[in-house]
N, C-alpha and C positions, 0 to 999 in steps of 0.2 A: 504495500500500500503504501503509496508515496506521499510524504510530509506535506502536507494542508502550509501554503502561502497564503500571507494576507495581504491583500490588496485596497489601493480606494481610489484607482481608475477603471472605475469596471464597463465592462461593454457594454453594448445594448443590450446584447445576447445575454448577458447577465445580469441584467435590470431587468428584462423578459422575464429569465428563471425564478428572480425572486419576485417577481408580482404573481404569478404564475401561484407560488406560494402560498402567498400572502393572502392572495381575491380567493383560493381554490381550498385553504388547509389548515387559515388560522380562525382565530374564535375572535379576533379583535379588528380584520380589515374584511371581512369577508366579501366577493362579490365586488370588492373598488374597483372604478376600469381603470383600462389602462392609464389613458392621460392623463387622469388624477394620480396614479402610482405614478407615473412619467415626472412630472409638475414635482410632485410633492420632494422625488430624489433630485432633480434638477438643485432645488432649495436649500437642499440637506449636503451631509457629510456623509457619501455609503463605505462601507467595509464590505468585504468582503471575504475568504474563506476558498480556495480555490486549488485543484488537485488534478492536475494534465489539463488545466485551462478550464474545467469543470467547476460551475460553483457549487458549493455543498455547503456553505453558509452564508447570510447574511445579517447588516446592521444599518440603522440607520444614527444618525445624529440630528434633529435640530441644536441649531446654536447660533447665537451674536457672536461667539469666538473671543467671549471679553470677558461675561459672566456667569452664562448660561445655558444647561446644556439639555435637551429633552434626548433621552434612548427611547428608540422604539423599532418595530418590524423585525426586530430580534427570530432570526431563524434558521434551524439544520435540517437539512433534510433527513427525508424519513430515512434514505439507506446509509445516513451517514451519523445518526444516534449513537448515543452508547461508546463513543471514542474519545471523548471529552474535547468535541468540537465546538460547543456549546465557553468552555474557559478559556481554550487557547484566542478565541474572538473577542471577548470580552479583556484578557489582558492587551491585545495588539489595541482595540480600542482607548481602553483607559490611558493606554501608553503613548497613544496618538499627541505628536509634539505640540500642535495645534489645540490641543483640548486640556492644559494645563494650563494652571492658575483659576481656572472658575470658582465663582462662590457656588453655588446650588446644581445639582444632575436630578434629574427627574426620568420618573419610566412608570410603567401603570404594570402591571403581572398576576397572570391569577393562579400561576400552578411554577415558577422558579425562583419563590423568594430566595433559596438554599444558594442561588447560584449567586444571586444578585449581593445578596449579604457577603461573600467572599469579595468583592469590591466596594465595599462599606459603604453600600445604601442600609436603610434603614425604614421603617415603616414612617410614612407620614403623616403630621399632624392633624388630624381629621376635622378641627376647629379651622384650620387656616388654609386648607387646599378647599375650593370651589371646582365648578367646571360645569360646563356645558353641551353636554353631548344631545348629537342628534343620531341616534344608533339605527336608523334607518334611511340613511342620505342614499346605501347607494342599493340601485335596482340587481335585480337579480342578471348574474350577467345571463345572457345567450347562451347553448353552445354551440 
């Protein structure tokens, strides 16, 4: 098995693969249209782990590159799970020189608290954290 390589200059093919994961397999971005995901990636820092130029993991960071970052769309390909790639990806993202010295990082997760705790994340203060979410904004994707 080749050693995964962290990249931040994803090809269109890589981004399309990540979109399929998020749109078809994630609970948080189900049915997101390609053009919406593409615009989100264009306005974010995107990271991928590749093996033989095949994307096996993806993460996106929305940031002002000075004070704040929101980590999102973290996904490891189903066929590559169980190999520690989530940790490899997170280590690379958190070590990126462009993301050092930020005062606040945020993320939302339903099932990976243990992974993110390894990188200093902890539960947010519910009294302070607010959000506005439209959970039905993405129409069902057509086959």
